[in-house]
N, C-alpha and C positions, 0 to 999 in steps of 0.2 A: 434223620439217622436213628435207627433202632438197633437194639441189642443183636449182635451177630450179623448186622447188615450195614457195613461201613462203605458208603459210596465215596471213595477217596477222590474221584474226579470232580464230583459235585462240590464236596466240601472244600477242596483246594482251590477250585476255580472261584467259589463264592468269596473266600477270604482274601484271595489275591486281588479281586476286584474291590473288596471293601477297603483293603489297605491302600490301594491305588487311589480310590475316590477320596479317602481321608488324608492322603499324603502323609501316611503314618510314619514314614522313615525320614522325613525332612529334617535336616540339621537345624537346630534353633539359631535364631539370629543373634541372640545374646546368651551364649552358652555359659554354664557354670559346671564345675567338676567335669572337665573335658576329657574325653577319651577318643583317640584317633586310631581306628582299626582299618587295616588295609591289606588286601591280597594283591600280589603282583598282577597287573592287568594283563589280559590275554592277547595273543595275536589272533585276529579274526580269521581263522582258517576255514570256517564254514559251519562246524558243529562243535558243541562241547564234547569233550571226552571225560572219562572218569577221573583223570587227574585234575581237570578243572573243577569238577563237582566236589571232589574232596577238598581242594584248596579253598574254594569259596564257601563250602559248608563250615569249615573251621572258622573263617573270619566272621561269617554270618552268625554262627552260634555264639562266638565271643562277644560280638557287638550286641546281640540281643541280651546276653547275660549282663553286660555292663549297663544297658538301659534299665534292666530290672533292678540293678543295684543303685539306681538313681543318677547315673551319669548322663550327661549330654554327649551323644556319640556322633562322630563323623565317620561314615562308612560309605565311601563312594565307589564308583566303577567307571572304567573307561577302556580305551582300545589302543593297543600298540600297533597302529594300523599301517605304518610304512614297512617295507621290507621286500626282499627278493622273491619270496614265495608267491606273493600276489602278482608280481610282475610276470613270473613264469606261468602262473595259472592263467593270466590274461592272454599271454601269447598263445598258449595251448588252445584257448577257447575263442581266439580272435575277437577279444573284447578289450577293455582297458582296465588297468588296475583299480581305478577309482570305483567303477561300477561293481566290479567283483568284490572289493573290500566292503562297500556299503551293503551289498546283498548279504555277505557273511555276517556283518554286524547285526543286521536285522534278525537273522535267524538265531544267532547266539543270544541276543538280548531276549528274544521270546523264550528261549530255553531257560535262561536265568530266571525269568519271571515265573516260569512253570515250576522251578525248584523252590520258589518262595524266598529267594534271597532279598533281604531287606535293605536295598540300596537307596541312597538319596539320588535319584536319577536326574534331578535338577543340576547336578554337578558333573554329569557325564562329559568326558573329554574324548576326542578322537585326534590322534597325533597327525593324521594326514590332512586335517582341516587347516587352511591357511591361517585361521585365527589362532591356531596352536603353534604351527611351525614357524610363524613369524618371530616367535620368541626364541626359538633355536638360533635364528639368524641374529636376533638382538644380542644373545649371549655370545655368539661368535664375534660380533663387533666389540663387545665389552671385553672379552678375553683377549682379543687382538690388541686392543688399546692398553691392556694391562701387561702385555708382553708374554702372554701365556699361549698365544697362537703363533705358529711358525710354518713357513712353506720351505721345503728343502728336498733335494734329491735324496732318495734313500732306497736301500734294498728292502723290498717289501714282500710280504706273503701274497702270492697270486694264485687264485683258484681258476684254472683254465675252464672249468665247467660253468661256474657262476660268472666268469669273466669280470672279476672284481678283486680288489685288495681285501685282505683279512688282517685284523689286529692279531697280535701274538696270542691273545686269549681265545681267539676263534680258530686256532690251529690245535687240533686235539690228538692226544695219544703219541706214543713213540713213533708211529708211522707218519705223523704230521699230516693229518687229513682235515679237509674242510669240515667245519662244524655243522654245515647245512647238508652237504651232499656226499660226504666221505670220499671226495676226490683228493688224490695226492696233491699237496700244495707245492708250488714252484717259487723260486726267488726271482724277482725282477727289480730293476732300478727304475723308479718313477719319481716325478715331482709330486709331492704329497703335502697335504695340510696336516699338521700335528698339534695336539694339545699337550703342553709340556707338563704332564702329570709327574714326571720325575722330579720336578722342583718341589713337589709336595710329598715326596717319598718318606722323608723323616717324620713329618706330621701324621701321615697315613699309618705308618707302622707304630709310632709311639702311642697314638690314640686307640690302637686296638685294645690296649689294657683297660680302656674305659667302657668297652662293649660288654659289660657284665651280663646283659640279657641276650647275648648271641651264643649259639652253639660253639663249643670248643673246636669242632672240626672245621667250621667255616672260618673262624678267626685264625686257625693255624694255616689254612689254605691261603689266606690273605698274607700272612707273614711270609710264607714260603714264596708266594708269587712276587712280592716286593723284594724279598731275598736280600735284605741288608746284611752285610758281613763286614766286620772290622778286622783289618789285617795290615799287612806290610807289602809295599812294592819293593821288590829286590831287583837290582840291575845285574843281568848276566851279559857278559861280552861274548859275541859270536863272530869269529873271523869273517870279514867281508860284509857283515851286517850291523856292526856296531853294538850298541847297548839295546838289549831286548828286556823289557820289564816283565816280571812275573808277579802276580798277586797271590799271596798265601795268607791264610789265617793261622798257619803253624810255622812261624819263623823259628820256633824253638827246635824244629826238626831239620834245620838247614844242613847239619853235619851228616845227615842220612840221605841227602839228595844224590841219587846215583844216575839220573838221566834228566833230560830237558825235553819238553814236547811242545809242539805248536799245532794249531788247528789246520784242517785241510785247506781252508781258504785264507790262511795267514799269508802276508806278503812273501815270506820265505818260501812257503809251499808253492805259491803262484810262480815264483821265479824258477824254482828247482824242477817243477814238473815239465817245463819246456826243455830241460837239459837231460833229464833222467827218465828213461822209459819205465823203470820199475816204480818210480814215484808216481808217474802219470797213470800207470795201471792201477796202483793202489787207490789213488784219489778217485779215479773214474769208475772202477769196477769192484773194488774190494772194501773200501771204507763203508762202515755201517754204524753211524752214531747211535742207532736204536738197537743195536745187537746186544746180546747178553754178555759177550766177551769183548774187552777192549782190544783193538787191533792197531797196528802201526807199521811204519817202514823207516829204516835208518836213512838219514840224510848224508852220513859221512862227515858231518860237521861236529864240532865240540863247542860247548859253552863253558865259560869260566865261572865257577862258584865264587860269588863276591865275598864270602866269609872265609872259606877254606883255601881258595886259590886252585882247587882241584879242577881238572878238565873232565867234563862228563859228556856222554854222547847225546846228540840231538836227534829226535824222532819227529815224524809227522804222525799224529795219532787221531783216530776218529772219535775218541772220547773227550778231546779238547774242543770246546765250542768257542767260536769267535765272539759271540755276544755274552759270554760269561767271563768276568775278569778282564784280562788283556788278550785273550786268545792264545796265551802261552803259559806254561806252568813248569814248576820244578817237580820232578817225580821223586817221592819219598816212599818207596814200597814197604818199608818196615812199619809205616804208621798211617797208611791209607789203603783201604781194601782194593780200590780200583787200580791204584798204582802197583799194589802187590800182585794182582792178577796179570797186569801188563808185564811186569818185570819177570815173573815166572815164565810167561810165554816167550819172552825175548831173551831169556837167560841173562838178565841184568842183575848185578849185585844187590843184595838186600841187607842193609846194615842197620841194626837197632840203635837208636840214640836217645830214646826216652824209655824209662823203666818205671814200674809201679813203685810208689814210696814204700820203704821198708816198714813193716808192722812191728818189728822188734825194736823196742826203745833203746836197747843196748847195742844195736848194730845199725849204724846210719848208712851202711853200704847198700846201694840199690843194685839188684841183679837184673841184667838185661832180660827182657821177655823172650819167650820162644816164639819166633815169627816164621818158623818153617812152613806152617800151613795157613796162617792167617796173620793179618796185621794187628798191631797193638795201637788202638786209635785214641785211647784216653790221654789226658794230661798226666804228668808224673814228675819224675826227677831226671835231669839230663845225664846221660852216660856217653862215653866215647865222643865227647863234644869239646875237646880242648879246654880253654879257659872257662868255659861255661858249664863244665861237668859239675854236677852237684846242685845246680840251681833248679828250682821248681820251674815248671813250664811257663807260667805267666811272667815270672821275673825274667826268665831267659828271653822271652819274646821282646820285652821292653829293652833289655840291654843289647841284644843283637841288632835290633832296629836302630838304636841310638849309636852303636859302635860302627856300623857298616856305612862306608862312604856311598852316597847316592841312594841309600834306602830311606824310605819315609812311610809313616803311618798313612793308611788310606782306608776309605770306606767304599765298598762296591755294592751295587744293586743289581738284582735280576730284572727289575721293572724297567720297561722301555717306554718312551713317549707314545702317546695314544694317537695312532694314525687314523684320522676320521674320514679320509677321502674314499669314496666308493664310486666305481665307474658304472653306476646303474641309474635308472630313471626314478623309481618309486622311493624317493627319500627327500629330505629337505635340501633345496638348492643352496649351495654355499654362496653367500652374498658378496661375491668378488667379481670384478670385471678386469680384463687385461687390456692395457693401453700401451702402444708402442712407445709413447713419450713418457708416460707416468709409471709404467709397470703395473703390478697388481694394485687395485684400488678397491676399498670397501664400498659397497652400496650404501648410500646415506640412510640413516634411520627413517627419515620421512618417506623413503621409497620402499620400505618393507611392508608387507612381505614380497619377496621375489617369488612369484607363484610359478608352479610347474606349467609348461605348455601342454597341449593335447598330446596324448600318448602316440608314439610312432612305433609300430611293431617291426623292429629291425634287430639284427644281430649287434652285439657289442652294446655300447652305451647309447640309448635312444636320444639323449639330449644332444649328442654330437650331430644328429641328423635334423634337429629342430632349428633350422637355419634362421627363420624369422625371429625366433626367441633368442637365439644365441647372439645375433648381431644387435649391438646397442651402442650407446655413446658413453664416453668416459665422464664420470661425475665431476672430475676435477678440471679437465681442459676442454671437454666437449667433443673431442675427436672421436672418430670411429673406434669402437672397442668390441671385444667379445666377452661373453659371460663365461664364468667357470662352469664347466659341464659335469664336474663331479658333484655328487650329493653326499650328505653327511651320513656317517655310520648311524644306524637306527638306535644305537645305545645312547646317543645324545638325547633322543626323545625321552627315554626312560630315566635319564639321570636327574630329572627335576620334576617329573610329572606329578609327584606327590605334593609338590608345592602349589601347583595350579589348581588342584582340587579344592583348596581352601577358598579361592575366589575366582572361579572359572568365568564369571561374567565380566570381570574387569577388562577394559579395552585399552587402557593407557599404559599398563605395566604387565609384566609376566605374572605377578602375584601382588596382592595387597600386603605390604610388609607388616602392618599392625595386626591384621587377622592371622597372618602366617605365623608370626611370633607367638600369638595366643595359642595356636593349635600344635605347632611343632615342638618336639619331634613326634613322629608317628609312634604311638604307644606300643602297638603290636603289628608287626609286619609278617606276612606269611607267603612263602614261595619255595620254589625248587632249589636244591643245593647246587644245581648246575650253573647258577648265576653268582656263585661265591666270588669269583675273580673277574667277572665282567660287570654286570649291572650293579652289584653291591659295591664294588670298588669304585666304579665311576660315579655312583651316586654320592659316595662319601667325598670324593674329589670335588664334585660340583658344589656340594653343600659347604665345603670349606672355602672354596673360592667366593661363593656368594656371601658367606659370613664376613669375609674380608672386604668385599667390594660393595655389598648392597645392604648392609646392616641386618642381615639375617642373624637372629639371636642364638642359633644353635650351630654347632660345627659337626654334629653327627646326625644323620637323618632319621635313623631307626633305633629306638631305645631297646626294644625287644624283637628278636627275630626267631621265627620258627621255620625250619626247613622240613616241609612235610615229605613223608615217604611215598613210594609209588603204590598205585593200585595194580596188582598183578593178577594173572590168570594162570593157574597151574605152575606157579613159581617163576613165571616169566613176565617181564614188563609188557603191558598191552601195547600193541603196535598194529597199524593198518597193514604194514608190509608182512607181518607175521600172521595176519588174519585171526588174531585172538582178542579182538576188542569186544567190549560189551556196550551196547547203546544205552546211554542214560535215558533217552526218550522212551525206549521200550520199557525200562524199569519203571519210569514214572507212569506210563500208561497201564502197566500190568499191576503194579503194587502201590503206586503213589509216591510223591516226592518225599513225604515224611519217612516212609519205609527206607528209601534209598539213603537219605541223609542219616537216619538213625543207625542203619546197619554199618555204614562206613565209619561213623564216629565211635561206635562201640566195639568194632572188630579189632582195633589196635590203637595204640597211642599215636598221635598225629605224626610224629617224626619217624615212625616205623613203616616199612613196607608191609602190605598184607595182601592176601589172596581173596579175590572176589569169589563169592560162593552163593549159588542160588539157594542152597539149603539155609544158609545164614540169612538171606533176604526173606525167605518164607518164615523163618523163626521170628525175625524182627516184626514182620507183618502180624504174626500171631500175638506178639506182645501188645501191639496197638489194639487189636481186637479185645484182648483181656482187659485193657484199660477202659475201653468203651463199656464193657460189661460191668466193671466196677462202678463207673459213673452212672450207669442205668439204674442203680439202686436208689439214688437220691437226686438225680438231675431234675431240674425244673421244679424243685420242691422248696417252698419257704416253710421251714419247720415251725409249727405252732408250739411255742414254748409252754403255753398254758396246758396244752394237751399232754406234753411230755411230763410236766410236773405232776399231773394227776393220774398218770397211768405208767406202769412199768414198761409197757411196750405199745407201739402204735404201728399200724400197717400203712406203709407209704406207697402211693401209686408211683410208678416209674415211667420213663419215656415210653417203654413198650407195653405199659399197662399190665405188667406182671405184678406180683405181690412180693414184697420183701419186708421182713420185720426188723425194726430198729428199736433199741431200748434206751432208756435214760439211766439205767442202772450201770454204775461204773464198777468193773470187776478187776482182779489182778491181770486178767488177759488184756483188758484195755490199757492198763498201765504199761504192760510189756510193749504193746503196739505203739503207745505214745513214745516210749524210749527209742524204739526203732525209727519212728518218724524223725525225732530229734537227731538221732545218730546219722540218718541219711542226709539230713540238711548239713550237719557239721562237716561230714566228709565230702559231700558233693560240692559244697561251697569252696572249700580249700582246693579241690581238684579242678573246678572251673577256673579259679584264680590262676592256676598253674597250667591251664590248657590240657590237663590230663583228662580228656573227655571220656575215655573208655572207663576209667575208674568211677567218675561221677555218674555215668549212665548205668553202671553196674548197681550203684546204690538205688537209683530210681527203679531199675528192673526188679531188684530184690524186694523193694518196698511194695511193688505191685503184687508180687507173690505172697508177701506177708499179709496184705489186705485180703487177698483171695482166700488164703488159709483161714484167716480170722472170720471172714463172712461164712465160709463153708463149715466151720467148726462150731460156731455159737452165734447167738443173736448179737450183732455188733452194737456197741455204744455209739449213739448217733454223732456226738461231737467228735469222738475219736476217729470214727470212720470217715466223716466228712473232712476232718483235718488231714487225715492221711491222703485222701483223694486229692484235695486241694494242693497238698505238698508235692505229690507225684506229678501233677499237671505242671506245676511251676518248675520242677526240676527237669522235666522233659521239654519245656517250652523253647529253650534256645535251639534245640536240635530238631524237634518235630513241631514246628510252629502252627501248622494248619489244624491238626487234630486237637491240640491243646487249646487253640483259640475256640474251636467248636465246643469243646467241653466246658471251657471257662464261661462261654456265653450260656450254655445249657444249665450251668449251675447258678444262673441268675445274676451274673456280674455285668456291670456296665463297663464300657470302654474296651480297649484291646488288651489282650494278654501281654503284648510287648510292653505295655505301660504298667502292668501289675507289679507289685513289690515282690522282691525275692524273699523267700521264707527265712525267718530268723531263729536262732537258738544260741544258748550260751553253754551248750554241752561241750565238755572237753573231749577231744578226739582220743586221747590216751585212755580215758575211762571207757569210751565206746569200745576200743580195741580189747581191753581187758574183759569187759562184760561179754562181748561176743565170743571171745576165746573160752571163757568159763562155760557158757551155755553149749557151745559146739563141742568142746572137749568132754563135757559131761554126757552129752548125747552119744558121742562116739564110744565112751567107756561103757555105756549101757549096751550099745550094739555089740561091742566086743564080748562082754560077759555073756549075753544071750547066745551069741554064736559059739563061743568056746564051751559053754556049759550045755549047749544044745537044748535050750529052753524053748519049748514050742508055744506055751500059753502062760506068760507071766501073770500072776494074780495081783501082786502089788510091787511097786518099785519104790524103795526108800533111799533117799539121797541125804547124806549126813554131812553137814558143814563142819569144817575143821574147828577144834577148840581154839579159843582166843590166844592162849599162850604160844601156839605155834606161829601165829601171825607176828607176835612180838619177837619170837626167836628169828624168824625170817628177816624182819626189818633190821634186827641187830646184826645179823650175818652180812646183809648187804652193805650196811654202813661201816662195819668194822674193818680195820686193817691189822688186827691182832693176829699173831702167828698161831696162838692157841685159842681157837674160836670157842671150843667147848668150855674152857675155863672162864671165858668172858660171859658166856651164856649163863653159867651157874652162879654168877654174881647177882642175877635177878632172882629174888625169892620166889616169884610166881613160877618161873621156869624150873628152879632148883627143886621145888616140892613135887615136881612130876617124876623125880627119880630116874629109873632106868629108861622110861619113855623119852625123857628130855635128853639123856645121854645118847640114846640111839638116834634121835632126830638131829641132835647137834652133829653127830658123826656124818649123817647124811648131808647136812648143809655144808660141812667142811669139805666133803668129797665133791659136791656140785657147785662149789663156791663161785667159780668163774661164770657160771651160766645162770645164776640166781636173778630173778626179776620180781619187782613188787607186784602185788595183786590187789584186788579190791579189799577194803576192810571187811571184817567178818559179817557185820550186820548188813552191809551193802551186798555182799555175796549172797547172803540168805535171801534178801529181798529180790534180787535178780533171778535167783533160781525159782523162787515161788512164782514170780511173774511169768517165767518160761515153762512152768509145769505143763501147760496145755500142749506145747509142742511135743513134749515127750509122751504125754498120754495119747495124743493124736497119732504119733508114729507107732507106738507099741501096744495101743489099745489096752491099757492097764492103768489103774489109778496110781498116782505118784504122790508120795509124801516127802516134804522137805523138813528136816528136823536139825536141831543143834546137836553137837557131839554129846553134851551132857544128858541128852534125852535118848541116846542110842545105846545099845549094848556095847560094853567096853571093847570087845573084839572087833566090832565094826568101827567104832569111833577112833580106835587106834590107827586105822588106815587112812583117815581123812587128813588132808593137807591143804594149806592155802591154795586156792585156785584149782584144786583137784579133790572134790568131795569124795567120801566113801560111798559105795553103792551096795545095797542089799536087795536082792530080788527074791521074792517069795513065789515058788512055783505052784 
């Protein structure tokens, strides 16, 4: 590799082979300072897409960073290999899902290796291997014996295109479409196997508060999906139908109930539709639960309000859902927006019964809110509510529930049990046989795994056609029996795979409990937000069950979660169907893996969407070229300290045999560069800790530019220059591992970059921020003066640091809470003796008091400006003098303030 001639293909191939030969990313057998970093494993669809590359670059960068910080890191990879897409692809190609899946895995593994991802491939798992899915069957048995598995007839979501059942979480959007193929989902009644996740609903929702390292939007999605609500069951009497309970969280609004409504599939609706054509038409043709406006039809029935005794009309309404609450509700249009819209459309009375609390301490009367256009939905004080008038909402809810015959407190959930039965071939066989004498019988543990038979290309469920496989004997009585032909939802596979990575070689258990308790929980998990209420919820459920049943020491699987944003093109998500994809392989071939990785990581914070840009890729590639040019100055050089001690400068041969001069003389410019090196380390380290890669990489990029400016402006100090180069290489190493490994080796280091130590500094970030602001603000002020004064050729630029008394005054103003700041300032003799200048500055501080901030101390400010003089001289091609206020003309010195020196330019 020579300057300006970076053969990325050769460099990347060389180091990938070297890492592989050395097993560089193998997890230690006896780890200390453990860090478990994991990206959600991919479905082997054939090729990596940019979303994969971004996800796995994030985890790879963080894993490499933690290794450089001295941690032993577990960073594995595997394959979510079961699923309907492989089955469909096999049918289309007249092959079988196994061959298709393993071909895809081979392709994607090669692509991952070409990206330089540092995985411990010894821990690779593939969920379609019997060695893996036997443990799905093991857990099914265990959960069954614990009472968590149940088979029952149930109304299920059925996708007619995929010909299989979907969990509620797999039905998307208001249109209720299949998550895989966007087909409208139907309802069917089938015998299904369920995992009773609802029994864990309270623990799942309560423990969300423990997920401090998870994004708020994900935890809120889980809260909403579990949907726990505390409220009251109120009994309404309907002639001919007896007591119908309605669940409400707002029993305090019962006096405002002016209608009652049931779902379109409620038993009342089922009976009435056979008798009433208008009701049948509404249910069949007009009801639209996903519509913008609530709609309904009158039944002609009335319900008796259990508190007031009033008779209110009963409606069948499309906004009432049978799986929410009881499928029936009391309508309170004054205090619910949906009820308000329905009542307005149906010309139903709207009666306010809750009012805002009076803000007048002398008047306890609450005025009913104006509900003519919108409902009042907050708690408040009851009005128009009989004996409960005047009570606050919370108290009223308690008393109304206690006083009403048949009413009771109740907790309702949106969460439903997890139906895991799928009528497809390519999944884990459910380990059950059906015997006429014994009924459903579990396959004994010694007979696991129940392996899939050869694929049969047929419509419907291929396992139904696998006659030889399906016919078996009952494990209990030995009679003829048939196997269960449903397979498990593939989310079972992913609900515990992170445990298997810890000990994938173990044959007698799903995971080694001692090693698992050592590594778990996953320290950093990365994946798409689309898994917030499926995979992530199910993984939490599995972990809690295993903690109870199998001595797992953790009850939450993932300590920190990052939901990465999408890679877009022209503002739209990349998609094969849209034809707007960018091939990762093309980018690797044209620019190199390091360029692709670095561009994606510096383009945006990991959780944000960003647009792919060829211009950005080229710019990133140019940065790597500039880094190579910097290294070309001293790479492969063992500096002779004796020579440097005897000569101000030495000529060093470089990789490309050009000549570059380095010096042993340390100047203020070198001091400035040293401060920038420390600043970059301080900021980048904190940002890497927080996975804010774009900020960390900006520091590395800016340091590259600082070193280039330094080299081009003067003869660099050898130690400072080399220190800067070494630091840049380390800061970039987690994201651009190949080129930094090459340069690390060229700088005569032994071992791999991934094992190098992370740079250290004790610099305070706040000081860095103030110093940089001082330098940049000063440069901007010089620019502005030159522009406004129209100075073409400045002769000298004098920068005057503020007098010490102003720093004292500023510090006093920040710390003071006195009303009369000027009076307090004048108590200081040093400030008081400044006379009118002190009074004027004090008035300025008084005016700007809320926005005041501390600055660097005066001597530190002076030193920093002196060290940065070269940047100003370089930009404006004029000598720069940094002086104290006492050495400047009074008129100029008067303008100097802390953090904002005065500037005098001689034309």
